[in-house]
Every structure is written in C-alpha cells, then in structure tokens.
C-alpha positions as CSV (number, residue, x, y, z in Angstrom):
1,M,-39.5,23.2,23.3
2,R,-39.6,19.4,23.3
3,F,-38.2,19.4,19.7
4,L,-35.4,21.7,20.6
5,S,-34.4,19.6,23.7
6,S,-34.5,16.4,21.5
7,L,-32.3,18.2,18.9
8,I,-29.7,19.2,21.5
9,V,-29.6,15.5,23.0
10,F,-29.2,14.3,19.4
11,L,-26.5,16.7,18.5
12,C,-24.6,15.9,21.8
13,C,-24.8,12.1,21.3
14,S,-23.6,12.6,17.7
15,V,-20.6,14.7,18.7
16,A,-19.8,12.2,21.4
17,L,-20.0,9.3,19.0
18,G,-17.9,11.2,16.4
19,L,-15.2,12.0,18.9
20,G,-15.2,8.3,20.2
21,L,-14.8,7.2,16.6
22,V,-11.9,9.6,15.9
23,V,-10.1,8.5,19.2
24,F,-10.5,4.9,18.1
25,L,-9.4,5.3,14.6
26,N,-6.4,7.3,15.8
27,A,-5.5,5.1,18.7
28,S,-2.2,3.4,18.7
29,T,-1.0,2.9,15.1
30,Q,1.9,0.9,16.5
31,V,2.4,-2.2,14.5
32,D,3.0,-5.4,16.3
33,A,6.4,-6.9,15.9
34,A,7.2,-7.2,12.1
35,P,7.4,-10.8,10.9
36,S,11.0,-12.1,10.7
37,L,12.5,-12.6,7.3
38,K,12.3,-16.3,6.3
39,P,15.5,-18.1,5.6
40,H,17.3,-17.2,2.2
41,Q,16.1,-20.6,0.6
42,A,12.4,-19.9,1.4
43,R,12.3,-16.3,0.2
44,A,10.9,-15.0,-3.0
45,D,13.5,-13.9,-5.6
46,A,11.1,-12.0,-7.9
47,I,7.7,-10.2,-7.7
48,V,5.5,-9.8,-10.7
49,I,2.6,-7.4,-10.6
50,E,0.0,-7.5,-13.3
51,K,-2.1,-4.3,-13.2
52,A,-4.7,-5.4,-15.5
53,A,-5.3,-8.8,-13.5
54,R,-5.0,-6.9,-10.2
55,S,-2.5,-9.6,-9.1
56,L,0.9,-9.9,-7.3
57,T,2.8,-13.1,-7.7
58,L,5.9,-14.1,-5.6
59,L,8.3,-16.3,-7.4
60,R,11.3,-18.4,-6.3
61,N,13.6,-19.9,-9.1
62,G,10.7,-19.0,-11.8
63,K,8.1,-20.9,-9.9
64,E,5.0,-19.4,-8.2
65,I,5.2,-19.3,-4.4
66,S,2.0,-17.3,-3.7
67,R,-0.5,-15.1,-5.6
68,Y,-2.5,-12.1,-4.1
69,R,-5.2,-9.9,-5.3
70,V,-4.1,-6.3,-5.3
71,R,-5.5,-2.7,-5.3
72,L,-3.7,0.0,-7.1
73,G,-3.6,3.8,-7.7
74,F,-6.9,5.5,-8.0
75,S,-6.3,5.9,-11.7
76,P,-4.5,2.7,-12.6
77,S,-4.5,2.6,-16.3
78,G,-1.2,3.6,-18.0
79,A,2.2,4.1,-16.6
80,K,3.0,6.6,-13.8
81,T,4.5,9.8,-15.3
82,E,4.1,12.5,-12.6
83,E,3.2,12.9,-9.0
84,G,-0.4,13.0,-8.2
85,D,-1.6,11.1,-11.4
86,G,-2.9,8.2,-9.3
87,K,-1.1,5.7,-11.4
88,T,1.0,2.8,-10.4
89,P,4.2,2.7,-12.3
90,V,5.1,0.1,-15.0
91,G,8.6,-1.4,-15.4
92,E,11.5,-3.3,-13.8
93,Y,12.4,-2.2,-10.3
94,R,13.8,-3.5,-7.1
95,I,12.7,-3.5,-3.3
96,D,14.9,-0.8,-1.8
97,R,13.5,-0.6,1.8
98,R,11.5,-2.5,4.3
99,N,9.4,-0.4,6.7
100,D,7.7,-1.7,9.8
101,R,6.7,1.9,11.0
102,S,4.8,2.9,8.0
103,R,1.4,4.9,7.9
104,F,0.1,1.5,6.4
105,H,0.4,-1.9,7.9
106,L,4.0,-2.8,6.8
107,S,5.5,-1.6,3.6
108,L,8.1,-2.7,1.0
109,G,9.7,0.2,-1.0
110,I,10.1,0.0,-4.7
111,N,13.0,2.2,-6.3
112,Y,10.6,4.3,-8.5
113,P,11.6,6.6,-10.1
114,L,14.4,5.2,-12.1
115,P,16.9,7.8,-13.5
116,A,15.3,7.7,-16.9
117,Q,11.8,8.3,-15.4
118,R,13.1,11.3,-13.3
119,A,14.7,12.7,-16.4
120,A,11.6,12.5,-18.5
121,A,9.6,14.1,-15.8
122,Q,12.2,16.9,-15.4
123,Q,12.0,17.5,-19.2
124,R,8.2,18.0,-18.9
125,G,8.7,20.2,-15.9
126,V,6.9,18.0,-13.3
127,S,7.8,15.8,-10.4
128,P,7.8,12.1,-11.1
129,G,6.6,11.3,-7.7
130,G,8.0,8.7,-5.6
131,D,7.5,6.6,-2.5
132,I,5.9,3.7,-4.2
133,F,5.3,0.7,-1.9
134,I,3.7,-2.6,-1.6
135,H,1.7,-2.2,1.6
136,G,-1.2,-3.3,3.8
137,Q,-4.2,-1.2,4.8
138,P,-3.9,2.2,6.4
139,N,-3.2,2.1,10.1
140,R,-6.1,4.3,11.0
141,I,-8.6,1.4,9.9
142,R,-6.3,-1.4,11.3
143,G,-8.4,-2.1,14.4
144,L,-11.6,-2.5,12.2
145,G,-10.1,-5.4,10.2
146,L,-11.1,-4.0,6.9
147,S,-9.6,-4.0,3.4
148,I,-10.4,-1.2,1.1
149,P,-12.3,-3.1,-1.9
150,F,-11.3,-0.6,-4.7
151,D,-8.4,1.0,-6.3
152,W,-7.5,3.7,-3.7
153,T,-3.7,4.4,-3.4
154,D,-1.7,7.3,-4.8
155,G,0.1,4.8,-7.0
156,C,1.2,2.0,-4.6
157,I,0.2,-1.6,-4.5
158,A,-2.1,-2.5,-1.6
159,V,-3.0,-6.0,-0.2
160,S,-4.7,-7.1,3.0
161,N,-2.8,-6.8,6.4
162,R,-2.5,-10.6,6.6
163,E,-1.2,-10.8,3.1
164,I,1.5,-8.0,3.7
165,E,2.7,-9.9,6.8
166,E,3.2,-13.0,4.7
167,I,4.9,-11.0,1.8
168,F,7.0,-9.0,4.2
169,S,8.4,-12.3,5.6
170,L,9.4,-13.6,2.1
171,V,10.8,-10.5,0.4
172,A,14.2,-9.0,1.1
173,I,15.8,-5.7,-0.1
174,G,17.1,-6.3,-3.6
175,T,14.2,-8.6,-4.8
176,K,13.4,-7.8,-8.4
177,V,9.9,-6.4,-9.1
178,T,8.2,-6.4,-12.6
179,I,5.1,-4.2,-13.0
180,L,3.2,-5.0,-16.1
181,P,0.3,-3.0,-17.5
C-alpha cells in the first residue's frame, strides 16, 4: 500500500513537472526587437560558409569582419539535392529575406534552390527542398540560453542567438553568400 501511494505521488509530480516544462518551453516565442541594420559602410558585402571547417565569415571589400562557428544540416557532407536529405547546399547564393518572426531566433533567407537546382531535382522526380536560412537557436529553447552543440538543422546554417543578432545587423538583402564544401 505504501509503495502504491509513493508511486502515485511520484507520477503526479512527474506529470506536473513535465507540464511545467512544456509551458516554459512554449512560453512566448516573441523575439525582442530585431537589431537595426548597421549603416551601409559598416555592413558585410559577402558571406563565406566553409562546411568542412564549420565556419561562417562576414567580409567587407574582401576583408574579414567577423568569423563564427556554425552547425549545419544533420547529414552535412555533400551538396543538397533533395528535400529531407539533411544537407546544407553548396554554391553561390544571395540573402533574399530577413525574418525577425522566425521559429528560430532571427533568420536570413538564402535563395536556394537556384533554377538549375530546381530543374535537376524535377528531372529526378524529387523536390529540391527550400527555406534554407542562416539562423539562431530554436525559440522553444531560447529561455534556456542553450546552443545545440552538433549538426542538427534540416540544411540550414545555425549560430548562437548572440551571433545571429550581430550577423542580422550586418547583413542586408542581396548580400552574396558562397557555401563551400
């Protein structure tokens, strides 16, 4: 009898703790005001992502402004060829959108897939995927102050929340993005 009552108390406490954690993780995912875009002369004019080195470098006039450690798709080797392959694309792209209401802490959209990538996927009868971003951590863990320490995205480039705030302030729509193997 004592065991059963202890088990019931344990289960009730576990359920209450679990519900509290769910509420905490799903609490306001509203992002604080997005950082303002820096003046034109202070902005990056190019981004180079080196997948093998897990690095993202911001450049202005060919000179390094900043360098960041990145996390990639969950299957990072090779070029992205279809939706769900877990790969980060390789090639020359542009930033095509800035999103301060993302599921992740801020995001910068990359114009993947290019027409040739879309055509190649269509020839194989698959979707090339899309919605490739440079972004921060998932909003659901934002309050915990964590950065996921391994390759975890569906093909995006992830940095810490502090880093995406800095990058977001330095990168405008139209910025060239080179993703190297």
